[in-house]
Backbone of each chain as nested JSON, in Angstrom:
{
  "chains": [
    {"id": "A", "residues": [
      {"number": 1, "name": "MET", "atoms": {"N": [106.625, 93.05, 83.683], "CA": [107.832, 93.874, 83.563], "C": [107.672, 94.833, 82.395]}},
      {"number": 2, "name": "LYS", "atoms": {"N": [108.43, 95.898, 82.439], "CA": [108.338, 96.919, 81.394], "C": [109.705, 97.16, 80.776]}},
      {"number": 3, "name": "CYS", "atoms": {"N": [109.67, 97.494, 79.483], "CA": [110.881, 97.886, 78.782], "C": [110.983, 99.403, 78.896]}},
      {"number": 4, "name": "CYS", "atoms": {"N": [112.1, 99.894, 79.424], "CA": [112.23, 101.326, 79.697], "C": [113.603, 101.833, 79.26]}},
      {"number": 5, "name": "ARG", "atoms": {"N": [113.699, 103.171, 79.178], "CA": [114.979, 103.85, 78.957], "C": [115.343, 104.552, 80.26]}},
      {"number": 6, "name": "VAL", "atoms": {"N": [116.634, 104.465, 80.659], "CA": [117.084, 105.154, 81.869], "C": [117.249, 106.636, 81.561]}},
      {"number": 7, "name": "VAL", "atoms": {"N": [116.507, 107.486, 82.275], "CA": [116.585, 108.941, 82.091], "C": [117.753, 109.501, 82.88]}},
      {"number": 8, "name": "GLY", "atoms": {"N": [117.888, 109.097, 84.122], "CA": [119.0, 109.585, 84.919], "C": [118.842, 109.268, 86.383]}},
      {"number": 9, "name": "PRO", "atoms": {"N": [119.92, 109.462, 87.16], "CA": [119.865, 109.164, 88.583], "C": [119.098, 110.224, 89.376]}},
      {"number": 10, "name": "LEU", "atoms": {"N": [118.717, 109.829, 90.558], "CA": [117.941, 110.691, 91.453], "C": [118.622, 110.633, 92.818]}},
      {"number": 11, "name": "TRP", "atoms": {"N": [118.82, 111.782, 93.439], "CA": [119.442, 111.812, 94.762], "C": [118.415, 112.165, 95.816]}},
      {"number": 12, "name": "ALA", "atoms": {"N": [118.474, 111.471, 96.92], "CA": [117.59, 111.757, 98.04], "C": [118.327, 111.416, 99.324]}},
      {"number": 13, "name": "ALA", "atoms": {"N": [118.628, 112.444, 100.131], "CA": [119.322, 112.202, 101.399], "C": [118.335, 111.672, 102.437]}},
      {"number": 14, "name": "VAL", "atoms": {"N": [117.154, 112.277, 102.471], "CA": [116.13, 111.868, 103.447], "C": [115.227, 110.85, 102.775]}},
      {"number": 15, "name": "LYS", "atoms": {"N": [115.237, 109.617, 103.275], "CA": [114.417, 108.578, 102.65], "C": [114.112, 107.488, 103.66]}},
      {"number": 16, "name": "HIS", "atoms": {"N": [113.138, 106.654, 103.306], "CA": [112.793, 105.503, 104.135], "C": [114.016, 104.597, 104.252]}},
      {"number": 17, "name": "PRO", "atoms": {"N": [114.279, 104.015, 105.449], "CA": [115.486, 103.199, 105.645], "C": [115.635, 102.052, 104.643]}},
      {"number": 18, "name": "ALA", "atoms": {"N": [114.545, 101.542, 104.098], "CA": [114.647, 100.435, 103.137], "C": [115.4, 100.84, 101.878]}},
      {"number": 19, "name": "PHE", "atoms": {"N": [115.493, 102.157, 101.595], "CA": [116.17, 102.632, 100.393], "C": [117.649, 102.913, 100.621]}},
      {"number": 20, "name": "ALA", "atoms": {"N": [118.152, 102.654, 101.841], "CA": [119.562, 102.9, 102.126], "C": [120.436, 102.086, 101.178]}},
      {"number": 21, "name": "ARG", "atoms": {"N": [121.477, 102.69, 100.629], "CA": [122.455, 102.055, 99.738], "C": [121.839, 101.534, 98.439]}},
      {"number": 22, "name": "GLN", "atoms": {"N": [120.629, 101.974, 98.093], "CA": [120.052, 101.606, 96.804], "C": [120.239, 102.761, 95.828]}},
      {"number": 23, "name": "THR", "atoms": {"N": [120.601, 102.448, 94.579], "CA": [120.676, 103.471, 93.543], "C": [119.283, 103.671, 92.968]}},
      {"number": 24, "name": "LEU", "atoms": {"N": [118.84, 104.929, 92.907], "CA": [117.532, 105.245, 92.343], "C": [117.706, 105.864, 90.971]}},
      {"number": 25, "name": "LEU", "atoms": {"N": [116.939, 105.383, 89.993], "CA": [116.996, 105.932, 88.638], "C": [115.592, 106.268, 88.168]}},
      {"number": 26, "name": "VAL", "atoms": {"N": [115.467, 107.373, 87.419], "CA": [114.211, 107.678, 86.745], "C": [114.208, 106.912, 85.426]}},
      {"number": 27, "name": "VAL", "atoms": {"N": [113.124, 106.18, 85.145], "CA": [113.027, 105.408, 83.902], "C": [111.782, 105.819, 83.122]}},
      {"number": 28, "name": "GLN", "atoms": {"N": [111.911, 105.759, 81.796], "CA": [110.822, 106.135, 80.895], "C": [110.361, 104.896, 80.135]}},
      {"number": 29, "name": "PRO", "atoms": {"N": [109.108, 104.454, 80.319], "CA": [108.611, 103.298, 79.57], "C": [108.657, 103.547, 78.061]}},
      {"number": 30, "name": "LEU", "atoms": {"N": [108.922, 102.46, 77.299], "CA": [109.041, 102.553, 75.844], "C": [108.04, 101.614, 75.183]}},
      {"number": 31, "name": "ASP", "atoms": {"N": [107.677, 101.935, 73.932], "CA": [106.867, 100.98, 73.159], "C": [107.81, 100.062, 72.378]}},
      {"number": 32, "name": "GLU", "atoms": {"N": [107.238, 99.199, 71.519], "CA": [108.061, 98.203, 70.834], "C": [109.016, 98.816, 69.814]}},
      {"number": 33, "name": "HIS", "atoms": {"N": [108.776, 100.092, 69.451], "CA": [109.666, 100.781, 68.516], "C": [110.713, 101.631, 69.236]}},
      {"number": 34, "name": "GLY", "atoms": {"N": [110.715, 101.586, 70.552], "CA": [111.679, 102.356, 71.32], "C": [111.255, 103.79, 71.58]}},
      {"number": 35, "name": "LYS", "atoms": {"N": [109.987, 104.094, 71.268], "CA": [109.487, 105.454, 71.534], "C": [108.908, 105.528, 72.941]}},
      {"number": 36, "name": "ASP", "atoms": {"N": [108.972, 106.737, 73.532], "CA": [108.428, 106.94, 74.875], "C": [106.938, 106.603, 74.905]}},
      {"number": 37, "name": "ALA", "atoms": {"N": [106.505, 105.894, 75.951], "CA": [105.104, 105.515, 76.088], "C": [104.694, 105.611, 77.548]}},
      {"number": 38, "name": "GLY", "atoms": {"N": [103.921, 106.627, 77.884], "CA": [103.457, 106.77, 79.264], "C": [104.396, 107.595, 80.117]}},
      {"number": 39, "name": "ALA", "atoms": {"N": [104.023, 107.747, 81.381], "CA": [104.751, 108.62, 82.307], "C": [105.974, 107.91, 82.882]}},
      {"number": 40, "name": "SER", "atoms": {"N": [107.027, 108.689, 83.127], "CA": [108.236, 108.149, 83.733], "C": [107.965, 107.802, 85.196]}},
      {"number": 41, "name": "PHE", "atoms": {"N": [108.821, 106.946, 85.76], "CA": [108.711, 106.598, 87.173], "C": [110.09, 106.303, 87.741]}},
      {"number": 42, "name": "VAL", "atoms": {"N": [110.141, 105.939, 89.007], "CA": [111.399, 105.76, 89.72], "C": [111.585, 104.277, 90.046]}},
      {"number": 43, "name": "ALA", "atoms": {"N": [112.811, 103.773, 89.847], "CA": [113.097, 102.37, 90.161], "C": [114.458, 102.265, 90.817]}},
      {"number": 44, "name": "ILE", "atoms": {"N": [114.641, 101.233, 91.662], "CA": [115.979, 100.965, 92.172], "C": [116.731, 100.181, 91.094]}},
      {"number": 45, "name": "ASP", "atoms": {"N": [118.071, 100.288, 91.124], "CA": [118.879, 99.665, 90.08], "C": [119.538, 98.399, 90.606]}},
      {"number": 46, "name": "ARG", "atoms": {"N": [119.193, 97.237, 90.039], "CA": [119.832, 95.971, 90.423], "C": [120.614, 95.392, 89.247]}},
      {"number": 47, "name": "ALA", "atoms": {"N": [120.945, 96.22, 88.225], "CA": [121.631, 95.692, 87.039], "C": [122.748, 96.617, 86.574]}},
      {"number": 48, "name": "GLN", "atoms": {"N": [123.182, 97.53, 87.44], "CA": [124.247, 98.491, 87.083], "C": [123.942, 99.204, 85.767]}},
      {"number": 49, "name": "ALA", "atoms": {"N": [122.744, 99.728, 85.632], "CA": [122.331, 100.441, 84.424], "C": [122.911, 101.85, 84.409]}},
      {"number": 50, "name": "GLY", "atoms": {"N": [123.027, 102.431, 83.202], "CA": [123.517, 103.794, 83.052], "C": [122.533, 104.626, 82.261]}},
      {"number": 51, "name": "ILE", "atoms": {"N": [122.794, 105.945, 82.203], "CA": [121.905, 106.855, 81.489], "C": [121.794, 106.43, 80.023]}},
      {"number": 52, "name": "GLY", "atoms": {"N": [120.563, 106.361, 79.509], "CA": [120.328, 106.014, 78.118], "C": [120.171, 104.527, 77.858]}},
      {"number": 53, "name": "ASP", "atoms": {"N": [120.54, 103.681, 78.831], "CA": [120.396, 102.227, 78.646], "C": [118.929, 101.841, 78.511]}},
      {"number": 54, "name": "LYS", "atoms": {"N": [118.674, 100.845, 77.66], "CA": [117.342, 100.245, 77.596], "C": [117.322, 99.105, 78.606]}},
      {"number": 55, "name": "VAL", "atoms": {"N": [116.342, 99.093, 79.469], "CA": [116.347, 98.142, 80.591], "C": [114.994, 97.456, 80.754]}},
      {"number": 56, "name": "ILE", "atoms": {"N": [115.016, 96.342, 81.484], "CA": [113.8, 95.648, 81.9], "C": [113.53, 96.04, 83.353]}},
      {"number": 57, "name": "VAL", "atoms": {"N": [112.323, 96.515, 83.626], "CA": [111.988, 96.976, 84.973], "C": [110.844, 96.133, 85.535]}},
      {"number": 58, "name": "LEU", "atoms": {"N": [111.119, 95.516, 86.672], "CA": [110.095, 94.781, 87.416], "C": [109.229, 95.816, 88.143]}},
      {"number": 59, "name": "THR", "atoms": {"N": [107.9, 95.72, 88.021], "CA": [107.043, 96.746, 88.648], "C": [106.031, 96.089, 89.588]}},
      {"number": 60, "name": "GLU", "atoms": {"N": [106.534, 95.217, 90.427], "CA": [105.645, 94.488, 91.335], "C": [106.416, 94.189, 92.613]}},
      {"number": 61, "name": "GLY", "atoms": {"N": [105.817, 94.49, 93.748], "CA": [106.546, 94.486, 95.006], "C": [107.03, 93.136, 95.493]}},
      {"number": 62, "name": "ASN", "atoms": {"N": [106.247, 92.063, 95.269], "CA": [106.66, 90.758, 95.768], "C": [107.966, 90.3, 95.144]}},
      {"number": 63, "name": "GLY", "atoms": {"N": [108.091, 90.503, 93.836], "CA": [109.323, 90.135, 93.148], "C": [110.502, 90.923, 93.677]}},
      {"number": 64, "name": "VAL", "atoms": {"N": [110.272, 92.223, 93.924], "CA": [111.34, 93.073, 94.449], "C": [111.786, 92.574, 95.817]}},
      {"number": 65, "name": "ARG", "atoms": {"N": [110.833, 92.178, 96.656], "CA": [111.198, 91.692, 97.99], "C": [112.005, 90.393, 97.901]}},
      {"number": 66, "name": "GLN", "atoms": {"N": [111.686, 89.549, 96.907], "CA": [112.47, 88.315, 96.729], "C": [113.905, 88.639, 96.328]}},
      {"number": 67, "name": "ILE", "atoms": {"N": [114.079, 89.664, 95.476], "CA": [115.423, 90.035, 95.03], "C": [116.234, 90.604, 96.187]}},
      {"number": 68, "name": "LEU", "atoms": {"N": [115.615, 91.518, 96.956], "CA": [116.348, 92.249, 97.988], "C": [116.628, 91.389, 99.209]}},
      {"number": 69, "name": "GLN", "atoms": {"N": [115.736, 90.448, 99.534], "CA": [115.883, 89.605, 100.722], "C": [116.135, 90.427, 101.974]}},
      {"number": 70, "name": "GLN", "atoms": {"N": [115.313, 91.469, 102.149], "CA": [115.395, 92.3, 103.365], "C": [114.119, 92.127, 104.193]}},
      {"number": 71, "name": "GLY", "atoms": {"N": [113.489, 90.964, 104.091], "CA": [112.254, 90.743, 104.825], "C": [111.047, 91.102, 103.982]}},
      {"number": 72, "name": "ASP", "atoms": {"N": [109.862, 91.063, 104.624], "CA": [108.627, 91.267, 103.87], "C": [107.986, 92.617, 104.154]}},
      {"number": 73, "name": "GLN", "atoms": {"N": [108.752, 93.578, 104.686], "CA": [108.205, 94.899, 104.987], "C": [108.875, 95.986, 104.149]}},
      {"number": 74, "name": "VAL", "atoms": {"N": [109.302, 95.639, 102.934], "CA": [110.072, 96.584, 102.124], "C": [109.143, 97.374, 101.188]}},
      {"number": 75, "name": "PRO", "atoms": {"N": [109.04, 98.699, 101.374], "CA": [108.119, 99.494, 100.55], "C": [108.723, 99.901, 99.216]}},
      {"number": 76, "name": "ILE", "atoms": {"N": [109.19, 98.943, 98.451], "CA": [109.786, 99.224, 97.145], "C": [109.012, 98.426, 96.101]}},
      {"number": 77, "name": "ARG", "atoms": {"N": [108.642, 99.057, 95.008], "CA": [107.738, 98.454, 94.04], "C": [108.373, 98.212, 92.677]}},
      {"number": 78, "name": "SER", "atoms": {"N": [109.421, 98.947, 92.339], "CA": [109.991, 98.792, 91.0], "C": [111.511, 98.679, 91.065]}},
      {"number": 79, "name": "ALA", "atoms": {"N": [112.044, 97.748, 90.263], "CA": [113.493, 97.508, 90.242], "C": [113.929, 97.175, 88.826]}},
      {"number": 80, "name": "ILE", "atoms": {"N": [115.068, 97.771, 88.418], "CA": [115.674, 97.433, 87.132], "C": [116.361, 96.086, 87.292]}},
      {"number": 81, "name": "VAL", "atoms": {"N": [115.951, 95.09, 86.473], "CA": [116.476, 93.735, 86.652], "C": [117.251, 93.236, 85.435]}},
      {"number": 82, "name": "GLY", "atoms": {"N": [117.373, 94.054, 84.386], "CA": [118.139, 93.601, 83.236], "C": [118.41, 94.726, 82.256]}},
      {"number": 83, "name": "ILE", "atoms": {"N": [119.506, 94.588, 81.502], "CA": [119.84, 95.538, 80.446], "C": [119.467, 94.893, 79.117]}},
      {"number": 84, "name": "VAL", "atoms": {"N": [118.7, 95.595, 78.298], "CA": [118.243, 95.043, 77.019], "C": [119.327, 95.234, 75.959]}},
      {"number": 85, "name": "ASP", "atoms": {"N": [119.725, 94.132, 75.313], "CA": [120.709, 94.227, 74.229], "C": [120.017, 94.494, 72.901]}},
      {"number": 86, "name": "ALA", "atoms": {"N": [118.889, 93.833, 72.664], "CA": [118.185, 94.005, 71.392], "C": [116.735, 93.588, 71.543]}},
      {"number": 87, "name": "VAL", "atoms": {"N": [115.864, 94.196, 70.737], "CA": [114.462, 93.796, 70.676], "C": [114.139, 93.499, 69.215]}},
      {"number": 88, "name": "ASP", "atoms": {"N": [113.595, 92.301, 68.951], "CA": [113.211, 91.931, 67.59], "C": [111.705, 91.769, 67.555]}},
      {"number": 89, "name": "ILE", "atoms": {"N": [111.018, 92.611, 66.777], "CA": [109.558, 92.53, 66.733], "C": [109.08, 91.917, 65.421]}},
      {"number": 90, "name": "GLY", "atoms": {"N": [109.987, 91.301, 64.665], "CA": [109.6, 90.662, 63.41], "C": [109.254, 91.673, 62.348]}},
      {"number": 91, "name": "SER", "atoms": {"N": [108.523, 91.228, 61.318], "CA": [108.227, 92.136, 60.205], "C": [106.767, 92.557, 60.223]}}
    ]},
    {"id": "B", "residues": [
      {"number": 1, "name": "MET", "atoms": {"N": [107.594, 103.208, 91.916], "CA": [107.679, 104.482, 92.613], "C": [107.591, 105.613, 91.594]}},
      {"number": 2, "name": "TYR", "atoms": {"N": [107.231, 106.8, 92.044], "CA": [107.06, 107.925, 91.126], "C": [107.34, 109.232, 91.853]}},
      {"number": 3, "name": "LEU", "atoms": {"N": [107.575, 110.278, 91.064], "CA": [107.89, 111.584, 91.629], "C": [106.625, 112.386, 91.877]}},
      {"number": 4, "name": "GLY", "atoms": {"N": [106.684, 113.314, 92.828], "CA": [105.553, 114.186, 93.1], "C": [106.015, 115.459, 93.772]}},
      {"number": 5, "name": "ILE", "atoms": {"N": [105.162, 116.478, 93.723], "CA": [105.435, 117.733, 94.431], "C": [104.354, 117.909, 95.49]}},
      {"number": 6, "name": "VAL", "atoms": {"N": [104.784, 118.175, 96.723], "CA": [103.836, 118.355, 97.821], "C": [103.137, 119.7, 97.66]}},
      {"number": 7, "name": "LYS", "atoms": {"N": [101.808, 119.665, 97.618], "CA": [101.022, 120.877, 97.401], "C": [100.381, 121.383, 98.677]}},
      {"number": 8, "name": "GLY", "atoms": {"N": [100.143, 120.529, 99.646], "CA": [99.475, 120.995, 100.856], "C": [99.281, 119.881, 101.863]}},
      {"number": 9, "name": "THR", "atoms": {"N": [98.644, 120.221, 102.942], "CA": [98.434, 119.299, 104.052], "C": [96.956, 118.961, 104.172]}},
      {"number": 10, "name": "VAL", "atoms": {"N": [96.655, 117.721, 104.505], "CA": [95.272, 117.308, 104.742], "C": [95.102, 117.045, 106.231]}},
      {"number": 11, "name": "VAL", "atoms": {"N": [94.074, 117.63, 106.816], "CA": [93.775, 117.373, 108.219], "C": [92.527, 116.504, 108.282]}},
      {"number": 12, "name": "ALA", "atoms": {"N": [92.645, 115.352, 108.915], "CA": [91.502, 114.455, 109.07], "C": [91.543, 113.884, 110.477]}},
      {"number": 13, "name": "GLU", "atoms": {"N": [90.646, 114.355, 111.321], "CA": [90.688, 113.926, 112.724], "C": [90.231, 112.486, 112.862]}},
      {"number": 14, "name": "ARG", "atoms": {"N": [89.146, 112.143, 112.16], "CA": [88.606, 110.783, 112.281], "C": [89.156, 109.929, 111.146]}},
      {"number": 15, "name": "LYS", "atoms": {"N": [89.952, 108.922, 111.482], "CA": [90.577, 108.08, 110.458], "C": [90.376, 106.61, 110.81]}},
      {"number": 16, "name": "ALA", "atoms": {"N": [90.627, 105.736, 109.833], "CA": [90.567, 104.289, 110.074], "C": [91.634, 103.897, 111.092]}},
      {"number": 17, "name": "SER", "atoms": {"N": [91.381, 102.845, 111.834], "CA": [92.352, 102.422, 112.841], "C": [93.659, 102.027, 112.143]}},
      {"number": 18, "name": "GLY", "atoms": {"N": [94.773, 102.37, 112.771], "CA": [96.081, 102.152, 112.164], "C": [96.656, 103.433, 111.593]}},
      {"number": 19, "name": "LEU", "atoms": {"N": [95.772, 104.398, 111.342], "CA": [96.242, 105.666, 110.76], "C": [96.345, 106.777, 111.807]}},
      {"number": 20, "name": "GLU", "atoms": {"N": [96.164, 106.445, 113.083], "CA": [96.274, 107.472, 114.123], "C": [97.65, 108.11, 114.079]}},
      {"number": 21, "name": "GLY", "atoms": {"N": [97.692, 109.429, 114.053], "CA": [98.963, 110.137, 114.071], "C": [99.65, 110.223, 112.721]}},
      {"number": 22, "name": "ALA", "atoms": {"N": [99.098, 109.583, 111.699], "CA": [99.723, 109.629, 110.375], "C": [99.513, 111.001, 109.739]}},
      {"number": 23, "name": "LYS", "atoms": {"N": [100.577, 111.514, 109.105], "CA": [100.496, 112.821, 108.443], "C": [100.097, 112.6, 106.984]}},
      {"number": 24, "name": "ILE", "atoms": {"N": [99.076, 113.33, 106.543], "CA": [98.587, 113.181, 105.167], "C": [98.902, 114.454, 104.387]}},
      {"number": 25, "name": "LEU", "atoms": {"N": [99.503, 114.315, 103.22], "CA": [99.833, 115.464, 102.378], "C": [99.153, 115.322, 101.021]}},
      {"number": 26, "name": "LEU", "atoms": {"N": [98.849, 116.466, 100.399], "CA": [98.336, 116.466, 99.037], "C": [99.528, 116.521, 98.094]}},
      {"number": 27, "name": "VAL", "atoms": {"N": [99.562, 115.637, 97.117], "CA": [100.726, 115.535, 96.231], "C": [100.279, 115.541, 94.775]}},
      {"number": 28, "name": "GLN", "atoms": {"N": [100.984, 116.321, 93.954], "CA": [100.77, 116.299, 92.503], "C": [101.846, 115.422, 91.871]}},
      {"number": 29, "name": "PRO", "atoms": {"N": [101.491, 114.266, 91.317], "CA": [102.498, 113.452, 90.616], "C": [103.101, 114.238, 89.441]}},
      {"number": 30, "name": "VAL", "atoms": {"N": [104.427, 114.123, 89.257], "CA": [105.112, 114.857, 88.186], "C": [106.102, 113.938, 87.482]}},
      {"number": 31, "name": "ASP", "atoms": {"N": [106.589, 114.383, 86.299], "CA": [107.662, 113.658, 85.625], "C": [109.005, 114.255, 86.05]}},
      {"number": 32, "name": "GLU", "atoms": {"N": [110.088, 113.81, 85.39], "CA": [111.423, 114.25, 85.811], "C": [111.664, 115.734, 85.553]}},
      {"number": 33, "name": "HIS", "atoms": {"N": [110.83, 116.362, 84.716], "CA": [110.937, 117.807, 84.486], "C": [109.964, 118.582, 85.377]}},
      {"number": 34, "name": "GLN", "atoms": {"N": [109.386, 117.904, 86.337], "CA": [108.421, 118.467, 87.284], "C": [107.152, 118.945, 86.598]}},
      {"number": 35, "name": "LYS", "atoms": {"N": [106.838, 118.337, 85.454], "CA": [105.558, 118.6, 84.782], "C": [104.509, 117.645, 85.334]}},
      {"number": 36, "name": "PRO", "atoms": {"N": [103.284, 118.143, 85.637], "CA": [102.253, 117.289, 86.224], "C": [101.895, 116.1, 85.338]}},
      {"number": 37, "name": "THR", "atoms": {"N": [101.723, 114.932, 85.96], "CA": [101.236, 113.742, 85.255], "C": [100.094, 113.18, 86.091]}},
      {"number": 38, "name": "GLY", "atoms": {"N": [98.878, 113.352, 85.642], "CA": [97.758, 112.792, 86.381], "C": [97.229, 113.718, 87.464]}},
      {"number": 39, "name": "ASP", "atoms": {"N": [96.338, 113.171, 88.263], "CA": [95.572, 113.97, 89.223], "C": [96.245, 114.05, 90.591]}},
      {"number": 40, "name": "LEU", "atoms": {"N": [95.866, 115.118, 91.308], "CA": [96.311, 115.325, 92.688], "C": [95.876, 114.131, 93.544]}},
      {"number": 41, "name": "GLN", "atoms": {"N": [96.72, 113.757, 94.506], "CA": [96.344, 112.648, 95.388], "C": [96.783, 112.915, 96.817]}},
      {"number": 42, "name": "ALA", "atoms": {"N": [96.16, 112.208, 97.735], "CA": [96.546, 112.291, 99.15], "C": [97.492, 111.138, 99.447]}},
      {"number": 43, "name": "ALA", "atoms": {"N": [98.587, 111.442, 100.159], "CA": [99.582, 110.413, 100.463], "C": [100.02, 110.537, 101.912]}},
      {"number": 44, "name": "ILE", "atoms": {"N": [100.337, 109.39, 102.525], "CA": [100.88, 109.373, 103.884], "C": [102.365, 109.75, 103.805]}},
      {"number": 45, "name": "ASP", "atoms": {"N": [102.812, 110.59, 104.751], "CA": [104.199, 111.049, 104.749], "C": [105.017, 110.281, 105.776]}},
      {"number": 46, "name": "THR", "atoms": {"N": [106.16, 109.691, 105.354], "CA": [107.036, 108.969, 106.292], "C": [108.382, 109.666, 106.47]}},
      {"number": 47, "name": "VAL", "atoms": {"N": [108.593, 110.812, 105.791], "CA": [109.926, 111.442, 105.817], "C": [109.884, 112.92, 106.199]}},
      {"number": 48, "name": "GLN", "atoms": {"N": [108.797, 113.379, 106.809], "CA": [108.668, 114.778, 107.236], "C": [108.841, 115.745, 106.068]}},
      {"number": 49, "name": "ALA", "atoms": {"N": [108.164, 115.467, 104.957], "CA": [108.177, 116.375, 103.808], "C": [107.248, 117.556, 104.094]}},
      {"number": 50, "name": "GLY", "atoms": {"N": [107.418, 118.629, 103.315], "CA": [106.583, 119.809, 103.481], "C": [106.172, 120.363, 102.14]}},
      {"number": 51, "name": "PRO", "atoms": {"N": [105.23, 121.315, 102.141], "CA": [104.751, 121.905, 100.886], "C": [105.901, 122.45, 100.034]}},
      {"number": 52, "name": "GLY", "atoms": {"N": [105.883, 122.149, 98.731], "CA": [106.911, 122.609, 97.814], "C": [108.003, 121.582, 97.582]}},
      {"number": 53, "name": "ASP", "atoms": {"N": [108.128, 120.595, 98.468], "CA": [109.183, 119.589, 98.32], "C": [108.909, 118.692, 97.113]}},
      {"number": 54, "name": "LEU", "atoms": {"N": [110.003, 118.369, 96.367], "CA": [109.936, 117.302, 95.359], "C": [110.221, 116.002, 96.106]}},
      {"number": 55, "name": "VAL", "atoms": {"N": [109.322, 115.041, 95.98], "CA": [109.44, 113.797, 96.742], "C": [109.275, 112.603, 95.809]}},
      {"number": 56, "name": "TYR", "atoms": {"N": [109.582, 111.409, 96.301], "CA": [109.156, 110.215, 95.564], "C": [108.268, 109.373, 96.462]}},
      {"number": 57, "name": "LEU", "atoms": {"N": [107.316, 108.725, 95.802], "CA": [106.283, 107.987, 96.512], "C": [106.264, 106.537, 96.051]}},
      {"number": 58, "name": "VAL", "atoms": {"N": [105.705, 105.702, 96.898], "CA": [105.437, 104.322, 96.497], "C": [103.935, 104.12, 96.611]}},
      {"number": 59, "name": "GLY", "atoms": {"N": [103.376, 103.389, 95.652], "CA": [101.925, 103.229, 95.608], "C": [101.48, 101.815, 95.905]}},
      {"number": 60, "name": "SER", "atoms": {"N": [100.163, 101.626, 95.859], "CA": [99.536, 100.305, 96.013], "C": [99.874, 99.642, 97.352]}},
      {"number": 61, "name": "ARG", "atoms": {"N": [99.982, 98.319, 97.339], "CA": [100.222, 97.539, 98.555], "C": [101.479, 97.981, 99.302]}},
      {"number": 62, "name": "GLU", "atoms": {"N": [102.517, 98.348, 98.516], "CA": [103.801, 98.677, 99.139], "C": [103.74, 99.973, 99.947]}},
      {"number": 63, "name": "ALA", "atoms": {"N": [102.736, 100.82, 99.686], "CA": [102.603, 102.062, 100.463], "C": [102.387, 101.732, 101.932]}},
      {"number": 64, "name": "ALA", "atoms": {"N": [101.568, 100.738, 102.213], "CA": [101.289, 100.361, 103.599], "C": [102.541, 99.817, 104.285]}},
      {"number": 65, "name": "LEU", "atoms": {"N": [103.43, 99.183, 103.502], "CA": [104.647, 98.592, 104.086], "C": [105.614, 99.66, 104.573]}},
      {"number": 66, "name": "ALA", "atoms": {"N": [105.412, 100.925, 104.16], "CA": [106.279, 102.01, 104.626], "C": [105.911, 102.445, 106.034]}},
      {"number": 67, "name": "LEU", "atoms": {"N": [104.771, 101.993, 106.514], "CA": [104.284, 102.424, 107.829], "C": [104.427, 101.312, 108.868]}},
      {"number": 68, "name": "THR", "atoms": {"N": [104.399, 101.704, 110.146], "CA": [104.389, 100.756, 111.252], "C": [103.178, 101.062, 112.131]}},
      {"number": 69, "name": "PRO", "atoms": {"N": [102.255, 100.16, 112.36], "CA": [102.134, 98.838, 111.748], "C": [101.859, 98.945, 110.254]}},
      {"number": 70, "name": "SER", "atoms": {"N": [102.108, 97.861, 109.518], "CA": [102.082, 97.962, 108.063], "C": [100.752, 97.534, 107.441]}},
      {"number": 71, "name": "PHE", "atoms": {"N": [99.871, 96.902, 108.224], "CA": [98.616, 96.46, 107.614], "C": [97.568, 97.547, 107.796]}},
      {"number": 72, "name": "VAL", "atoms": {"N": [97.729, 98.637, 107.037], "CA": [96.86, 99.804, 107.184], "C": [96.296, 100.195, 105.816]}},
      {"number": 73, "name": "PRO", "atoms": {"N": [95.135, 100.867, 105.815], "CA": [94.479, 101.176, 104.542], "C": [95.021, 102.435, 103.873]}},
      {"number": 74, "name": "VAL", "atoms": {"N": [96.186, 102.342, 103.245], "CA": [96.726, 103.458, 102.454], "C": [97.194, 102.919, 101.099]}},
      {"number": 75, "name": "ASP", "atoms": {"N": [97.201, 103.774, 100.078], "CA": [97.693, 103.33, 98.768], "C": [98.692, 104.295, 98.154]}},
      {"number": 76, "name": "ALA", "atoms": {"N": [99.202, 105.232, 98.954], "CA": [100.288, 106.099, 98.479], "C": [101.058, 106.585, 99.702]}},
      {"number": 77, "name": "ALA", "atoms": {"N": [102.382, 106.456, 99.655], "CA": [103.214, 106.906, 100.766], "C": [104.446, 107.623, 100.227]}},
      {"number": 78, "name": "ILE", "atoms": {"N": [104.745, 108.775, 100.849], "CA": [105.964, 109.511, 100.498], "C": [107.12, 108.843, 101.226]}},
      {"number": 79, "name": "VAL", "atoms": {"N": [108.138, 108.349, 100.468], "CA": [109.227, 107.592, 101.085], "C": [110.595, 108.256, 100.892]}},
      {"number": 80, "name": "GLY", "atoms": {"N": [110.659, 109.428, 100.25], "CA": [111.942, 110.105, 100.127], "C": [111.779, 111.536, 99.65]}},
      {"number": 81, "name": "ILE", "atoms": {"N": [112.691, 112.416, 100.11], "CA": [112.709, 113.801, 99.632], "C": [113.831, 113.923, 98.612]}},
      {"number": 82, "name": "VAL", "atoms": {"N": [113.498, 114.323, 97.393], "CA": [114.457, 114.336, 96.285], "C": [115.319, 115.603, 96.346]}},
      {"number": 83, "name": "ASP", "atoms": {"N": [116.66, 115.401, 96.32], "CA": [117.581, 116.543, 96.281], "C": [117.872, 116.956, 94.852]}},
      {"number": 84, "name": "GLY", "atoms": {"N": [117.884, 116.002, 93.92], "CA": [118.156, 116.338, 92.527], "C": [117.886, 115.175, 91.612]}},
      {"number": 85, "name": "VAL", "atoms": {"N": [117.58, 115.494, 90.349], "CA": [117.386, 114.479, 89.308], "C": [118.244, 114.888, 88.126]}},
      {"number": 86, "name": "ALA", "atoms": {"N": [119.122, 113.98, 87.649], "CA": [119.913, 114.266, 86.45], "C": [119.186, 113.708, 85.243]}},
      {"number": 87, "name": "THR", "atoms": {"N": [119.039, 114.485, 84.191], "CA": [118.348, 114.008, 82.99], "C": [119.248, 114.166, 81.771]}}
    ]}
  ]
}
């Protein structure tokens, strides 16, 4: 899983049926200091996240299929599964 | 999943079995500001996208799951045409 910041929502009228009724958000991976690290990507939202929220993003398809329970043919790879309240990296 | 811009069409008459009739597009992965991130790639299209479209793709194993039949040799599939991104 990755720690990310929610950049914003994404709209798509034409999409694969598996994405019906899913909220799509662009997320930016962060390092342990909260700075941007790497390229942004797209995830479905399973935690009611909002713009600017720090979130935990699952980036593996099997886990996503277990969450969605829509069978084993779901072409979705990343899902926001938690909102981060705090990160403590010690001293 | 990640964003990309469709740059062109790939024509390949001879393909692996399972890919008959599949449309292949050239896609430049981009960030939310449509700035390129990484190299151009070929992706299977499932949503009738065209050159110039901003799309989102799914990669790796899940790309094959976007197709019917799903056990096919692909690692990138276009699964949506993006109307807008709020940043």
